[in-house]
N, C-alpha and C positions, 0 to 999 in steps of 0.2 A: 975592423970594429963591427960589432953586431949590428944588423940592420935595424933592430928595435931601439928606439931612443929611450933614454932614461930620464925620469923626472927628477925634481930637486931632491927628493928623499931617497933616490937611488932605486925606486921601484920601476918596473917595466910598465909603460903606458900603452894602452890599447890592446892588452892581452885578451883574446876571446874567451879563454878558460875562466879568467877572473870575472868577466861580465856574465857568463852563464851561472857561475856560482852565486853572484850577487842577486840575480833574477830569481834563482831557486829559493834563496833565503827570504826574499820578499814574498814570494808565493806562499812559503810555509807560514810566515807571520800573518799574512792575510787570512789563510785558512784557519789558523788558530783563533784569530779575532772573530771570524764568522762562527766558528764552533762555540766560542764563549757567548756570543750574542744569541745564537740559537738556543743555548742552554738557558739563558736568562729569559728568553721569550717563552720557552716551555714551562719554566717555573711560574711566570706570571699567569700563563694560561691555566695551569693546574690550580693556582690560587683562586682564579675567577670561577673555574668549574666548581670548586669546593663551596664558594660563596653562593653560587647559583643553586646548588643542591640543597644547601641549608635554607635558602629562601623558599623553595617549593616543598620542603619537608613539612608534613602535617604538624601544626603547632600544638604544643602542650600547654595546658592552663590558659588557653585563649590567645596566646601569643608566643612567638619563638623566644628562646632564652635571650637571644641578642637584642630583641625588640623591647623586652621588659625592662622597666626602670629598676634600680636597686630597691626602691621602696616597694614596688609591686612584688618583686622576687622575694623580699623578706616577708611580706604579708602572706603570700601564697605558701611559703615554707612553714609559716606559723599555722596556717589552716591544715596543712598535711601532717606536720610532725608535732605541733604544739610548742616549738621553740619561739619564745617571745620575740616579736619584731622590734626593730629600733624605732618605735613610734610611741607617741605620748598617749597614755590611756586617758579616756574621758568618761565623765558621768555627771549626772546632775547632783549627786550627793557624795558617794564614796568612790574615790579614784580606783581603788583596787578591784571594785566590782563592776567597773564600767565597760570593760572590754577594750577593744582597740579601734581607732578610727580607720574606716575603710579608705584606702588610697584613692585619689581622684579618678584614675582610669577605671577602676572597678565601680566606684560610685557613679560615674557617668553612664556606665552600662546599665546599672540599676535604675537610674533616672530615665534612661531611654525606654526601658521596659514599662515603667510607671506611666510615661507619657502615651505610650501606644495602647495600654490596656485600660487605664483609669479614664472614663469618659469625661467627667467634670474637670479633671486636671487639665485636659487638653484644650478647654475653652475658657477656664477661669484665670484670674490674675494670681500668679504665684510669686511670692517674695521669699528670699533666703535670709534667715536671721542667724546671728551668732549666739544668742542667748535663749533661755527657755521661754521668754515672753516677748510679745510684739504689740506695740501700740501705734495707732494712727489717728491723727486729728483731721476731721473733715468738716466743712461748713454745710449746714442743712439747707441754706437758701442761696448759696453762691456768694461770691465776693462783692460787696457793695461798690458801686462805681457811679460816675456822672459825667456830664458834658459841660465844658466851659470853653471860652474863647482863649486865644493865645496868651493874652495879658491879664485875664481876669483872675480873681482870687479863687482858691480851691476850697469850697465849703466842706465842712465835716460831713462824712457819709455816715450812714447808720452803722451800728456795731454788728458785725456778723455773729451768727450763732454757731458755736463749735460743738461737735459731738466726738467723743473719744471712742474709737473702735479697738476693742481688745479681743481678738478671736480666741474662743475657748480652744484649748489644746490638750493633748494627751500623748502618752508614749505608745506608739504603734510597734508591736513586736512580732517576729516570726521565729520559728524554731525548727528549721529543716534538719534532717539527719542523714548521714552517710555511714556506711560500714568502714571499719579501718582497712579492710582489704581493698575497697574502692580507692581510698586515699593513698594506699601504698602502690597502686597501679599507676605507673608513669603515664600511661595512655589515657587515663581518666581526665577529661577536660574539666577540671575543678572550677576554675574561675567563672566561665559562662553558666555552668550548671547552678552554682550558688546564686549568681546574680538573677537567673531566671526564677529559681525557687522563691527567693526572697521578694523579688519584684512582683511576681504573680500574686503572692499572698498579701503584700502591701496594697497592691492595686485593688484587690477584691474588698479588703477591709476599708480602705479610705474611700472607695467609690460609694459604699453604703453610707459612710459617715457624712460625706459631702451632700448627700440627698436627704437622709433622715436622721442624722446624728443628733443626739440629745443636748450636746454641749457640756455634759458632765464627763470629765476625763477623756474627751474626744471632741472633734470639731462639731459645730452646730450646723446641721444641714439646712438648705434653703427652704425645704418643705416644713421644717420645724419652726420657722419664723411665723409671727402672727400674720393673719390675712384679713382683708376687708374688701368690700365691693366698691368702696369710694374711690374717686379719681385722685390723680397726683395733686399734691399741694394741700389736700384735705385730710390725708391719713397721717397718723403719728409716724415719726421716723423709725425705719426698720420694719414697717408693716407692708407686706406685698399685696398688690391688687389682684383680684380674680374676676373672671367673667364666667357666668353660668351658662350651662348648655340648654336650659329650658326643659330638661327632662330629669326625673329623679334618679334614673338608673342607667341611662345611655347617653350617647352624644347628641341625641335629639333628632328632630325631623329634617333640619337643614344644617348639619354640622359644618359644612363648608363655609356658610355665612358666619357662624360663630368663630371659626378660625380666622376669618378675615377681620372680624371685630377685634379679636385678640391681638392680631398684628398691629392694627392701627390704634390700639390703646397704649402702645409704646411710643415714646417720643421719637421724632424723626432722627435725632442724633444717635440714639441707641439702636435704631433699626438698621443702621449701616453695617453693624457687626453682629446682628442678632442670629440666634440659633434655636431650633426646636430641640426639645429634650423629651423623650418618652421611652417606654420599654417596648419589647418586641410584640407583646399582645396588642397594645394600643396601636403600634405601628402597622400591624396587619389590618386593623379596621380603617385606619387613615388612608392606607394605600388604595382602598376600594372606593374612596370618595371621588365624585365627578362634578365638574362644573355644569352649568346649564346647557352648554353645547355638547356635552357628552365626553369631553376630554378629562383625563385624570388630573387631579390636583398634584399628584405625586410625579416627580420627574427624576428618573435615574441619572446618575452622574454621566456626563457625556464623554468622559475620558477616564482612563485608569488612574486611581488615586483621588479623583474628584468626588466630593460628597454628593449623596442624593439630596434632592431639594423638595420642599413642600411650599407651594405658593411663592417660589423664588428664593427661599431661605434654606440653608443646610440643616440636615437632621442628624442628631447625635443619639445613638441608642444607649440608654442607661438602664441596666437590668433592675435597679433598685427603685425606679419610679413605680408608683402603684398602678394596678390594673383599673379598667373602667368599672366603677361601682359607685353606689350611692355615697355622696359627700366626699368622694375621692378627688384628688388633684392629679390626674394622669398625664397632663400635658403642661409643659413649661415653655415659655418663649421669651427670649431676652438677650441682652448683651451681657454675657456672664463675665467677660473681661472687666467690665465696669461694675457688675452687680455682685460678684462673689469673690472673696479674698481667701487665699490659701497661704498660710505662713508656716514655713517648715525650717527646722534647724538644718544647716547646710551639710552636715555630715551624718553618716550612719555608723554606728559602732557594732562590732561583732565580738562575742565572747565564745571561745571554743570550750565545749563541755564534753569530755570523753568519759565522765564518771557516772552520770545520772542513769544512763540506759545502755550499759555495756552489752554487746560489743559495738554499739553504734556511737558515733561521735555527733553531737548536736552543735549547731551553730546558731547561737542566740543573737539575733539581730534586732536592734532598737533604733527607731527614728522618731523624733518629736514633731508632730504635725498639728496645726490648728486651722480653723476656718469658720467663716460666718458671712452673712449677707453684708455687703459693703454699701451698695446704693439700692435701696428698696424700690426706686423708680425704674430700675434697669431690667427687672424680671417680672413677667406677668404669668398668671396661672389660669388654667381652664378647670372649672369645678363642675362636677356632675351634680347638678341641683336645679330646681325650678326657680 
């Protein structure tokens, strides 16, 4: 009988050749698995590299195609080609003439430009409205109140006096243009260009209106409000108080004292968030003023991004404030967050016009904005007068 034993199935057990063959098969299977795994890893790595390259690629239209929402893509395509976006047209009168509402990401970029460039907007109270008009009820003497014990009857208080604030408003428009060749160029960064063009023009126009606006088809500026030299509580509602310089044509012999008087003519509660407002010419004169000890009243910002200060309060430069001249009001000081109200419709509309001025394409942008003095005790003025 053969020295090798047979198993129950009749196969030879313990054959070295069979064991070698089984080991080789296992090695081949393992190598195949490793190859497959390596291929999968390479594929994942290639995909990650592709995503990484897309992330660092210069963005078109202000954002990469993957980052833009369908709404923004549709709107940018409308600006480039004129294909109507899937957005509802809006207007105060005729829908077909109203253009298209700007998507929120683009409108946010526009609002950011306005906030940076428009000086009064950055310090005033801004409310967003959905309709063309805005109304606000305020009390002229505060809400009546009284003191009683825990169990005593509550006597009737005096009736408060209400005044309705209806900020005059108007349609602010801009009409930047680009050539069709620029729009056809995929490398032309259309979205930020348009937001900057519209934002800068809106900021210039509204900045002038918030200071000197007449209130006819535009906001009423705070310098257009009636003024008087009488103190708080004695002036009619809506009338701003001014302090005179004591000189008919200049800031006077002791202008630093007049500025201190102006500061303390404002109630303590309003002084907490008060700001100086003046133009560059007046600012140049004010920066030269010194206290009795020879120190400058002007204090530059101690850190980057911090405002310069005058007598401890921040200064905002507004180009539309008047120069120092007879009977002018070149300096304003107050809490504009409480003193001036800006009411604007929450969305901007844009109409693409490729026909009026061929070969240029105009983008007619419209935004409804209103404004007026809210609390006449929160803003004080310096008048060049004796």
